[in-house]
N, C-alpha and C positions, 0 to 999 in steps of 0.2 A: 760071370767068369768070362775071360777073354777067350775067343775062339782060336784054334791052332794057327790059322792062316794069319790072323792079326798079330799074333805073338811072333810068328816067323818074320813078318814085316818089321816089327819093332827090333828084333834081333839083327836083321839085315841092315837096318838104318843105324843101329848102334856100331855095328862092325865097320860100316862105311865111314861114320863119324870118327871112330878111333883111327882108322887108316888115314883119313884126311888130317887129323890133328897130330898124327904120328905118336899116339899113345897105345898102351896095351889095353885090350878090351876090358880085362878085369879091373884096371885102374879107373877106366871110364864108368864102369858099372858102380864101383865103389863111390866115385864122385857124384853120380846121379842119386845113389842112395843116401849120401850125406847132404844132398841138395847144394852141392858146390857148383853144379852144372845143371841148368834147367833146359832140357830139350824142348819143353813146351809141346806144341803140336807137331814139331819136327826139328831137325838139327839145322837151325839157321846159322848164319855167319857168326852171330854173337856167341852162340853155344859152342861152336867150333873154336872160336878165338879164345874163350874161356878155358876150354880143354887144352889149347896150346900153352896158355899162360901156366896152367897146372903142370904141364910137362916141363916147362922151363924151370919152374920152382922146384919140382922134384929133382930135377938135374942138379940144382944148386944145393940139394940136400935138405930142403924144407919138408917136413912131414905134413900129412893131410890136415892136422889140427892147426899148424902154422899157416897152411894154405887158406884154410877157412878164415882165419883172422885177417890175412892179407887181403883176400877177396872182399871181405866185409869193409875193411878200411878203404879199399879202392872204390867200392860203391859209394861209400859215405863221401869220399873226396870228390867224386863226380857229381853227387847231389849238391854238395856245397858249392861247387863251381857253377852249376846251373843256377843255384839261388843267388850267388854273387852276380852272375850275368843279368839276371832278372832285376836285382836291385840297382845295378849300374844303369840299366835301361830306364828304370823308374827315375833315378836321380837326374840322368840326362834330359828326360821329359819335363821334370819339375824345373830344372835349370832354364830349359827353353821357355817355359811358361813365365818364369820369373823375368827373364830377359825381355820377353815380349811386353810384360806388364810395365816394367821400368821404362821401356821405349815408348809405350802408350802415354805414361805419365809425363815423360819428358816432352813429348809432342804436344800434349794437352797444355802443359805449362808454357811452352814456347808460343802457342797460339794465343794464350791470354796472360801476358806478362804482368798485368796489374793484379791478378788474382792473388789473394793471400793464401798462404798454406805452407 
């Protein structure tokens, strides 16, 4: 069981995070319970920014179930973007190796013009 002092620290951190994100404490509590916001070992910038996104979405009339879908889609889009960047880097690396090999073969052919091939 959590000791009272530790629980008080958690509540104080939650209140500070709610104030910083400009959301009601009860909304932030519900978001944490629904795992829409992950304070992890503390309320870092990412958790605060997620709380701000939730505030903006609720202001637009989106309910928490809709916000859950939106946040999931956002995470998925970011993951796909990272994957695309990784594959793009692989493609550039493969293209560079291809170009180097072609250049090597051209030099080799130029050095020995009588060579069949």
